[in-house]
N, C-alpha and C positions, 0 to 999 in steps of 0.2 A: 198789832203784833210788832215785835221788835225787828222783823225783817220781812221782805215782800214774799218770800217763798218758804215753804216748809220742807224739810228733808226727811222728817219722820213724824208719825202721828199715833196717838194712843188715847183710848177712852178708858179711864181707870175704874176701879170697883165702885167708886162713889159717884160716877157719872161725869166727872170733870174731863174735859178734852185737853190733851197736852200736845204741843207742837214743838218739835225740835227744829230750829232754824239755823241759819248761818251766823246769827248773832243772838244766841241765848235760847233759853227754854221759856215757853209761853203756856200758861194755864188759862183756859177759858171756862168760866163757871156758868155760862148761859146768859150772862149780862155784861161782863167785862173781862179784860185780860189782866193777868198778873205776870210780870216779866222777871225772869231770873237770869242774871248774867254773872260772869266771873267776878265782876266788881261788887255785886250785891249778895253773893251766895256764901260769904264767910268761908272761903276756901273749899266749899263742897264741889263746885264745878272746876274742872281742870282746864277748861277752855270754853269758848263761846260758840264754837261750831258743833252743834248737836246732830249726830248722824243716826243714832239708834235710841229707841225707848222701849222698855219692857217693865211689866209689873209682875212681881212674884206673888205667891199665895199669901204671904204675910202682909201684902199691901205696899211693900217697899217699891219705889220707882228706881229702876236701873237706867242710867244715862250714859250712853256712849258718845264721847267727844272725840275730836281729832287727836287729843293728847292722852286720854285715859278712859277707863270705865269706872263710874262712881255710883254709889247707892245713896238715894235720898230717903231717909226714914220718914214715914208718914207723920210721926209726932216726935219732936216739933219739926215743922217745915222750915226750910231755909228762908231767910228774910228776903222778901220780894221788893221790887221796884214797881209801884202801882202805875198802871197806864191809864 
């Protein structure tokens, strides 16, 4: 993970686990983590401190940061930094 503690946690409709941390968003697929940060998200994330996670009925992931609330569309996903 990108940070030692998680501030929020969500299991999405596909079964992926999402962890909002003090330094980025982490997706766990059961084998490895994919890390999304302000630097790797092509301006989708407004900050690296992720405080809230929510998934709507359409499958979009809503991400609450210290700076803003942003929506991550399921397709295409933002470009990750592989861990």
